[in-house]
KOLLUMNU-679702 format. One record per residue (C-alpha): residue number from 1; y, z, x. Coordinates in Angstrom, 3 decimals, m for minus. Layout:
residues N
pos_Y_Z_X
NUM_Y_Z_X
...
***
This chain:
residues 437
pos_Y_Z_X
1_m6.704_m21.016_m4.704
2_m9.005_m23.463_m2.965
3_m13.014_m23.915_m3.461
4_m15.162_m24.179_0.108
5_m18.568_m25.729_m0.243
6_m19.984_m24.624_3.185
7_m23.788_m25.915_3.538
8_m26.598_m24.515_4.993
9_m30.278_m25.627_5.281
10_m31.709_m24.506_2.146
11_m28.796_m23.741_m0.169
12_m25.265_m25.238_m0.901
13_m23.005_m21.988_m1.437
14_m20.035_m22.402_m3.818
15_m17.332_m19.928_m2.759
16_m13.842_m19.263_m4.590
17_m11.055_m18.619_m1.669
18_m8.827_m15.955_m3.119
19_m5.825_m16.477_m0.174
20_m3.197_m18.518_m2.304
21_m3.684_m16.457_m5.376
22_m3.577_m13.108_m2.958
23_m0.371_m14.735_m1.609
24_1.117_m15.332_m4.863
25_0.634_m11.752_m5.652
26_2.387_m10.595_m2.583
27_5.236_m12.724_m3.304
28_5.631_m11.340_m6.832
29_5.083_m7.842_m5.465
30_7.677_m7.930_m2.533
31_9.925_m10.089_m3.891
32_10.931_m9.732_m7.357
33_12.726_m6.335_m7.448
34_10.422_m3.649_m9.096
35_13.184_m2.575_m11.469
36_12.909_m6.214_m13.096
37_10.303_m5.863_m16.159
38_9.197_m7.715_m19.113
39_10.839_m5.248_m21.557
40_8.372_m4.912_m24.120
41_5.735_m3.748_m21.838
42_7.743_m0.980_m20.459
43_7.075_0.350_m16.914
44_3.791_m1.751_m16.909
45_5.772_m4.807_m17.453
46_6.349_m5.420_m13.336
47_5.386_m9.209_m13.288
48_2.805_m7.853_m10.131
49_1.643_m5.367_m12.204
50_0.369_m8.170_m14.777
51_m0.960_m10.253_m12.035
52_m2.779_m7.667_m10.588
53_m4.392_m7.356_m14.072
54_m4.923_m11.082_m14.138
55_m6.832_m10.194_m10.724
56_m9.147_m8.179_m12.220
57_m10.182_m10.537_m14.911
58_m10.456_m13.062_m12.252
59_m12.896_m10.958_m9.930
60_m14.665_m10.088_m13.024
61_m15.015_m13.767_m13.458
62_m16.156_m15.152_m10.169
63_m18.016_m12.489_m8.861
64_m19.301_m10.270_m11.245
65_m21.287_m13.513_m13.328
66_m22.376_m15.006_m10.223
67_m25.947_m15.958_m10.605
68_m26.696_m15.109_m6.856
69_m24.788_m13.417_m3.778
70_m25.671_m12.944_m0.383
71_m27.520_m9.390_m0.414
72_m24.955_m7.609_2.276
73_m26.170_m4.054_1.166
74_m23.652_m1.492_m0.408
75_m20.136_m1.697_m0.103
76_m18.477_1.539_0.347
77_m15.269_0.990_m0.530
78_m16.299_m0.676_m3.625
79_m18.329_2.559_m4.344
80_m15.744_5.021_m3.851
81_m13.257_2.930_m6.055
82_m16.350_3.058_m8.739
83_m16.094_6.606_m8.616
84_m12.648_6.823_m8.835
85_m12.284_4.865_m11.828
86_m15.086_7.346_m13.474
87_m13.420_10.480_m12.967
88_m10.226_8.882_m14.416
89_m12.109_7.606_m17.113
90_m13.695_11.146_m17.736
91_m10.077_12.699_m17.563
92_m8.629_10.055_m20.054
93_m11.649_11.068_m22.970
94_m11.093_14.703_m22.105
95_m7.231_14.266_m22.661
96_m7.968_12.186_m25.608
97_m10.201_14.617_m27.078
98_m7.500_17.668_m27.259
99_m4.542_18.290_m28.811
100_m1.431_16.109_m26.982
101_2.070_15.697_m27.228
102_2.744_12.228_m28.948
103_4.821_11.118_m26.166
104_2.241_11.535_m23.608
105_m0.510_9.053_m25.110
106_2.093_5.915_m24.152
107_2.310_6.949_m20.395
108_m1.253_7.776_m20.265
109_m2.406_4.234_m21.578
110_0.286_2.856_m18.934
111_m1.328_4.724_m15.924
112_m4.719_3.215_m16.602
113_m3.058_m0.022_m16.944
114_m1.831_0.317_m13.676
115_m5.059_1.497_m11.865
116_m6.722_m1.373_m13.322
117_m4.100_m3.790_m12.013
118_m4.310_m2.072_m8.535
119_m8.081_m2.157_m8.908
120_m8.095_m5.895_m9.583
121_m5.718_m6.440_m6.330
122_m8.386_m4.549_m4.260
123_m11.800_m6.248_m5.459
124_m10.236_m10.035_m5.357
125_m8.797_m9.462_m1.822
126_m12.139_m7.313_m0.845
127_m14.390_m10.029_m2.214
128_m12.421_m13.062_m2.619
129_m12.223_m13.851_1.199
130_m15.196_m15.698_3.040
131_m13.876_m16.633_6.205
132_m12.210_m14.727_9.331
133_m9.568_m17.456_9.608
134_m8.529_m17.107_5.920
135_m8.585_m13.658_6.184
136_m6.056_m13.805_9.380
137_m3.596_m16.258_7.279
138_m3.484_m13.917_4.470
139_m2.338_m11.255_6.999
140_0.181_m13.349_8.956
141_1.448_m14.394_5.054
142_1.904_m10.663_4.543
143_3.350_m9.934_7.720
144_5.952_m12.759_7.169
145_7.056_m11.323_3.659
146_7.146_m7.683_5.494
147_9.528_m9.412_7.892
148_11.765_m10.781_5.061
149_12.061_m7.878_3.049
150_12.931_m5.964_6.402
151_15.510_m8.492_6.793
152_16.868_m7.652_3.487
153_17.024_m3.948_4.247
154_19.625_m5.250_7.414
155_21.640_m7.232_5.258
156_22.036_m4.178_2.855
157_23.061_m2.059_5.631
158_25.495_m4.586_7.041
159_26.986_m5.416_3.762
160_26.992_m2.208_2.106
161_25.808_m4.155_m1.088
162_22.132_m4.313_m2.733
163_22.408_m8.239_m3.727
164_19.335_m7.731_m5.533
165_21.145_m6.348_m8.488
166_22.568_m9.927_m9.102
167_19.628_m11.319_m9.533
168_18.413_m12.266_m12.799
169_14.958_m13.834_m13.820
170_14.756_m15.359_m17.716
171_12.373_m12.919_m19.580
172_12.944_m9.826_m17.135
173_15.109_m6.953_m17.905
174_16.268_m4.244_m15.510
175_15.667_m0.882_m16.160
176_17.057_1.636_m14.960
177_20.216_0.522_m13.462
178_20.697_m0.174_m9.531
179_22.710_1.823_m7.056
180_22.775_1.703_m3.615
181_22.328_5.581_m2.493
182_23.569_7.254_0.806
183_22.416_10.050_2.974
184_24.561_11.771_5.568
185_27.087_9.144_4.659
186_24.933_6.125_5.614
187_23.803_3.726_2.925
188_19.902_3.903_2.379
189_18.469_0.518_2.073
190_15.884_m0.451_m0.919
191_15.322_m3.859_m0.243
192_13.689_m4.939_m3.650
193_11.789_m1.450_m4.579
194_12.964_0.778_m7.015
195_13.825_3.840_m4.515
196_14.580_3.962_m0.349
197_11.921_6.449_0.048
198_9.103_3.431_m1.624
199_10.502_0.773_0.636
200_10.143_3.125_3.507
201_6.554_3.776_3.087
202_5.821_m0.073_2.361
203_7.479_m1.024_5.660
204_5.053_1.988_7.298
205_2.256_0.346_5.711
206_3.183_m2.895_7.168
207_3.958_m1.868_10.501
208_0.202_m1.759_12.245
209_m0.344_m5.413_10.962
210_3.211_m6.817_12.172
211_2.669_m5.266_15.408
212_m1.379_m6.834_15.446
213_0.449_m9.967_14.497
214_2.737_m9.968_17.130
215_0.152_m8.840_19.724
216_m2.986_m10.985_18.571
217_m1.564_m14.160_16.728
218_m1.108_m15.989_20.327
219_m2.008_m19.259_18.318
220_1.835_m19.120_17.292
221_5.239_m19.060_19.243
222_5.815_m16.044_20.708
223_9.633_m15.569_18.866
224_7.938_m16.575_15.222
225_5.084_m14.412_15.567
226_7.240_m11.084_16.889
227_10.225_m11.690_14.315
228_8.132_m9.820_11.483
229_7.367_m6.765_13.966
230_11.101_m7.184_15.151
231_12.886_m6.731_11.744
232_10.261_m4.211_10.313
233_10.716_m2.007_13.631
234_14.483_m2.445_13.200
235_14.858_m1.037_9.673
236_12.535_1.225_9.719
237_14.691_3.898_11.777
238_17.565_3.251_9.497
239_15.752_4.052_6.281
240_16.743_7.642_6.410
241_13.530_8.442_5.083
242_11.355_11.528_6.197
243_8.497_9.329_4.810
244_9.203_6.356_6.746
245_9.357_8.554_9.822
246_6.305_10.597_9.475
247_4.304_7.546_8.216
248_5.593_5.351_11.449
249_4.797_8.121_13.867
250_1.189_8.220_12.133
251_0.223_4.515_12.079
252_1.770_3.939_15.830
253_m0.226_7.080_16.798
254_m3.584_5.824_15.632
255_m2.851_2.069_16.757
256_m2.458_3.721_20.443
257_m5.911_4.765_20.673
258_m7.175_1.527_20.152
259_m4.324_m0.205_22.414
260_m4.801_m0.625_26.494
261_m3.257_1.505_28.438
262_m0.735_m0.836_29.496
263_m0.137_m1.755_25.753
264_0.681_1.679_24.898
265_2.911_2.297_28.017
266_4.790_m0.877_26.863
267_5.419_0.421_23.173
268_6.740_3.967_24.791
269_9.041_2.420_26.789
270_10.294_0.282_23.884
271_10.531_3.013_21.844
272_12.259_5.202_24.176
273_14.983_2.475_25.036
274_15.329_2.304_21.256
275_16.241_6.134_21.062
276_18.272_5.590_23.793
277_20.222_2.630_22.230
278_20.542_4.744_19.077
279_22.300_7.338_21.124
280_24.576_5.456_22.548
281_25.577_3.108_19.241
282_25.499_5.564_16.364
283_25.264_9.086_18.010
284_26.307_10.504_14.266
285_23.493_8.872_12.827
286_20.736_9.930_15.438
287_22.051_13.252_14.595
288_21.638_12.734_10.840
289_17.997_11.809_11.691
290_17.362_15.074_13.470
291_18.885_17.243_11.037
292_16.483_15.810_8.054
293_13.937_17.742_10.181
294_15.903_20.552_11.897
295_17.742_21.257_8.379
296_14.626_20.796_6.123
297_14.905_24.621_5.153
298_18.332_24.127_3.573
299_17.290_20.523_2.109
300_17.318_20.754_m1.757
301_14.722_18.068_m2.172
302_12.481_20.037_0.433
303_13.045_23.279_m1.764
304_12.051_21.179_m4.858
305_9.042_19.996_m3.589
306_8.145_23.579_m2.233
307_9.214_25.363_m5.717
308_7.018_23.045_m7.699
309_3.827_24.669_m6.298
310_3.528_27.455_m8.504
311_4.734_25.523_m11.410
312_1.611_23.064_m11.050
313_m1.224_25.777_m10.079
314_m0.485_26.992_m13.685
315_m1.512_23.546_m15.185
316_m4.178_23.175_m12.583
317_m5.585_26.449_m13.724
318_m5.974_25.262_m17.305
319_m8.147_22.060_m16.235
320_m9.047_22.555_m13.032
321_m11.953_19.923_m12.638
322_m10.254_16.709_m14.379
323_m7.091_17.377_m15.039
324_m4.889_16.826_m18.166
325_m4.848_13.330_m18.011
326_m3.892_10.632_m15.934
327_m0.105_10.131_m16.779
328_0.237_12.766_m19.160
329_2.720_15.333_m17.073
330_6.101_13.508_m17.872
331_9.083_13.780_m15.485
332_10.637_16.189_m18.208
333_8.083_18.763_m17.005
334_8.795_18.405_m13.271
335_9.161_16.102_m10.842
336_6.738_17.394_m8.200
337_7.875_14.525_m5.482
338_4.100_15.138_m4.161
339_1.527_12.561_m5.234
340_m1.362_14.692_m4.511
341_0.176_18.144_m6.522
342_0.515_15.589_m9.214
343_m3.098_14.358_m9.116
344_m4.396_17.530_m9.284
345_m2.554_18.515_m12.333
346_m3.512_14.986_m13.896
347_m7.363_14.273_m12.737
348_m8.102_17.601_m11.498
349_m9.941_18.676_m8.223
350_m12.913_16.364_m8.857
351_m10.260_13.004_m9.581
352_m7.812_13.984_m6.765
353_m11.091_14.152_m4.210
354_m12.143_11.071_m5.624
355_m8.710_9.213_m4.776
356_m8.903_10.333_m1.386
357_m12.154_9.551_m0.950
358_m11.201_5.678_m1.573
359_m9.055_5.955_1.639
360_m11.164_8.178_3.704
361_m14.191_5.931_3.286
362_m12.012_2.930_3.932
363_m10.847_4.595_7.106
364_m14.379_5.313_7.958
365_m16.272_1.948_7.444
366_m13.559_0.162_8.887
367_m13.699_2.071_12.295
368_m17.369_2.070_12.238
369_m17.301_m1.693_11.955
370_m14.983_m1.235_15.176
371_m18.273_0.150_17.200
372_m20.024_m3.106_16.273
373_m17.363_m5.548_17.798
374_m16.952_m7.293_21.033
375_m13.943_m9.334_20.059
376_m10.612_m7.506_21.049
377_m8.832_m9.302_18.298
378_m10.887_m8.172_15.624
379_m11.456_m4.714_17.121
380_m7.562_m4.176_16.783
381_m7.075_m5.107_13.436
382_m9.997_m2.742_12.464
383_m7.370_0.076_14.159
384_m4.095_m1.391_12.227
385_m5.743_m1.541_9.127
386_m6.745_2.079_9.390
387_m3.649_3.191_10.891
388_m1.847_1.657_7.643
389_m4.360_3.186_5.135
390_m3.725_6.481_7.087
391_0.125_6.236_6.756
392_0.111_5.255_3.295
393_m2.246_8.219_2.186
394_m0.313_10.496_4.392
395_3.029_9.415_2.496
396_1.792_10.273_m1.152
397_2.504_14.002_m0.180
398_6.087_13.206_m0.085
399_6.821_11.415_m3.476
400_5.714_10.576_m6.821
401_3.908_7.206_m5.938
402_2.004_6.184_m8.630
403_5.417_5.624_m10.388
404_6.335_2.958_m7.935
405_4.194_m0.175_m8.298
406_5.294_m1.819_m4.794
407_3.759_1.220_m3.044
408_0.515_1.616_m4.771
409_0.249_m2.547_m4.923
410_0.849_m2.542_m1.515
411_m1.679_0.625_m0.365
412_m4.408_m1.194_m2.748
413_m3.808_m4.338_m1.203
414_m4.530_m3.331_2.257
415_m7.678_m1.278_1.088
416_m8.715_m4.740_m0.043
417_m8.225_m6.042_3.536
418_m10.195_m3.452_5.078
419_m13.324_m4.014_2.693
420_m12.639_m7.685_3.444
421_m12.701_m7.527_6.990
422_m15.917_m5.490_6.824
423_m17.659_m7.801_4.378
424_m16.815_m11.064_6.346
425_m18.243_m9.375_9.740
426_m21.453_m8.490_7.706
427_m21.761_m12.272_6.524
428_m20.976_m13.409_9.900
429_m23.897_m11.553_11.146
430_m26.509_m12.721_8.683
431_m28.625_m15.666_10.195
432_m27.471_m18.764_8.143
433_m30.960_m19.420_6.269
434_m30.918_m15.937_4.885
435_m27.558_m16.962_3.238
436_m27.979_m17.700_m0.398
437_m25.155_m18.762_m3.167
***
C-alpha cells in the first residue's frame, strides 16, 4: 500500500492507494482453500474474512476520519449498501428480541461478521483507488489470479486429485474434510473453493473481466494477456455446473451488447469451434452437460429446490418484512440451495429487496457512466463489470451463497470495482482547481 501525493495549484492532496492491500485480499480469497480456517473462530475464521474485517477498519480510519474530501456528490452503491446494512440490523434486533433457539444465536452473529467483512472489501475497493491506471493494475492482478485458479481446476481434472487437500498452513485447520466429487462419471473441479458450484460461480464472475483484459490490455504481450481468459474459458465448460453455465451465458450475452459486430462474430465462432471440439473429443461429456438441462425434471437436486418453496413460504409468512434474522435458519431445518429464498426467510421482503438493490444500483450506475464516456477501453470495462455483477446475482438462485466465502467475497469485490470506476471517472471530470484534500 503506497501513499500518493499529487499536487494541485491550491492544495496538496494526500491519498492512500489500497491496490496493494486489495491484492493481498485477492490472494487470501482465491489461493487459501476456503476450508482452511482459524479453528476457534469457526466459519468466520477464513483468512479472507478476517482480512475483510481489517479492510472495514482501515476504510473507517482512512475515509471516515478524513477532514476534507473531494465532493463528488452521492455515491449510489454506498447508499444502497448502507440501506442493506440498516435492514439487516433491524432484522437482527427484531430476532434477538424474540424467543430464539440457543443454537441460532451464534450463527446469527457469524452472519453479521461475514457481512461486515464483505462490506469492508466493497468500501475499501470503492474508495481506496484514485487513478484509472491503478484500477487497471488491480483488475489485471485479479485476472491473473483467476487464470491460476482456473489452471488448478484443469490440473485437478487431469490428475483426478484435489491437491489442495494436501496443503497445511500453521494456525489453520480444515473443516469439513475434502473430497473430489463427480457428476455423470466425470470429476468436478473445485479449485480452492468449498464446492464445485462455488468454484464455477467465481469463475463466471471473472469471465467478463479476463475477456476485457485480453481485448484491451494491449500494452501487455498477446499471449500473457490472453492466458487468464484461455484458462477460465477452458475450465467453465468442465465444471458440470448449471450455475456456471447459466452465469457464463448471461455474462457473455451482456458483454456482446457492448462489443463491436466483428468482435461478436469472432467470439461466436470461437464458441462454436469449442462446442464442435467437445463433440469430437468427449461426446459423452457433452451429452452429460445436455442432460443437466434436458433431464432437470428428474434431477433430485432440482426436485429438492422446488420442494423447498412450500416450507419457505411458511416461514416467510411468520415474519414477512424483516424475516427471522440473518443466519438463523440452520441447515438442519432445510437447505434451500437458493440464496434469495433463504434471504426472504431470514431478512424478509425488505431485506431481500435491499440486497437486490445493491446489485441493481451498481449495474445502473455503471451503465449510465458508459453513456458519458468516449474511451472504448473504459466503456468496455463498464460493460464487463455490469456483466460480472449480473452473472453473480443470477447465480445466487442456484445455491446458498452466503455460506460460501469465496463467491460472496468475489461478488462484493466486483461491486467495489464498479464503484471505484464510477468515482474515478467523476474525479477526472472535476477541474483541477476544484479538488480538495
